[in-house]
C-alpha positions, 0 to 999 in steps of 0.5 A: 225472351230468348232460347237456352239450352239446360233442357237439352242436357236432360230431356233424353235421359229423362225420355228413357227413364220414362220409358223404362218405368213399368208404372208409367201408364198407371202414374198417369192414369191415377194423375188424370183421376185425382185432377178430375176429382178435385176440379169436380169437373170430368170436362177438361174444357172446364177443368185446367188441371185435368186438361193438363193431365190428359196433355201429358198422358197423351204426350206419353201415348196413354190410350184414350180408353184409359184416360175415359176409365181414369176420369170416370174412377174420379166419380165412382162409388164404392170399390170404383172410387178413387181414394187418392190424395196429393202428398208432397215429400221434400229432402235433400240428396247427396252433396245437399241437393234439395228434392221436390217430390209429389205423390198420389197415394191411397196409404201415407204411411207406405208411401212415406216409409219407401220415400225416407228409406230411398233417401236413407239409402242414397246418403239423403235425408227426408226434410219437413214440409216446406223445407226445400219448396221455397227453392222452386218454382211452378211453371207450365212446360210445352213442347214443340218438335221443329220438324213433324212427320208428314208419313211420305216415305221420300219426305219424312218430315216438314218444317213445323210452321214458325218452329222451324225458324227460332225468330218466327218461333220467338215471336209466336211464343210471345203472341201465344202468351209464353213467358220464355222458351228453350232450344232443346236440340230437335224440338222447343220447350216453352215455359208459361205461368201455371194458369196460362198453360192450356191457353199457351198451347192453344195460341201456338196451335192456333198459329198452325204450330203442332205441340208435341205435350204440355205439362206442369213442371217445377223449375229450381230457382237457383241450381246447385252446383255439384261434382260429377261424383256427386251428380251420380249419387243424387241422380241414383236418388232420383232413378229410385225415387221415380221407380216408386209407384205413388210418386208422380213427379220428382224434381231436383236442384241440381245444375246440369251442366254440359260436363255433368250431363257428360258424366251422367250419360257415362252411368 
């Protein structure tokens, strides 16, 4: 188990994108509703997918009342009934970079048209089911700050338990059952097996470590090397896809090196 830094090159950009998305709360609420409905249980203690959806929502500051409304909607009837379905779109962006999109939609035709348009305008093309899925691996992801706020003006932050020291944190991750971790500047990103996400989060918290958030993600198994100019084209496609209200998550297989990250920051 070792810490590395690929997450650090993208996390700040991702945070900025999330903040820009006017439909972020709508996406988070929709995700909670579908997780509750598919899991068949409104109690996150008995529904791992719902627990992960709620954790992601909390990490993005979705209010508690909106979380409750989203869960209630999963078990409503008539006009209050949730009729979203999960759909995956796969394709290739500029330079042949694989792109994997997860959507929750109440109108497949509308969503497919929007996604196809985004790909074509960016110089990519929408593929068939399974065309790029094999290039990605599902993982759980737990975010842990190295320091936490104290509320004290004189000493605004304090070490977040074992997260303040890499050797101690590595031991804590192993004890909690995590698979690996990455050093992301002011925080750690812990990777887990999908089914172990909430157990690892709980295991870290039981060791006195505060957790910022936990969610599911897709990691490219073999990141693709691209030029700086192509990287900018790919990210324009990703930005366009992430603006679509029906798309919950957009993943790409582009290798974001330090050089590529610097080029993207110039955008």
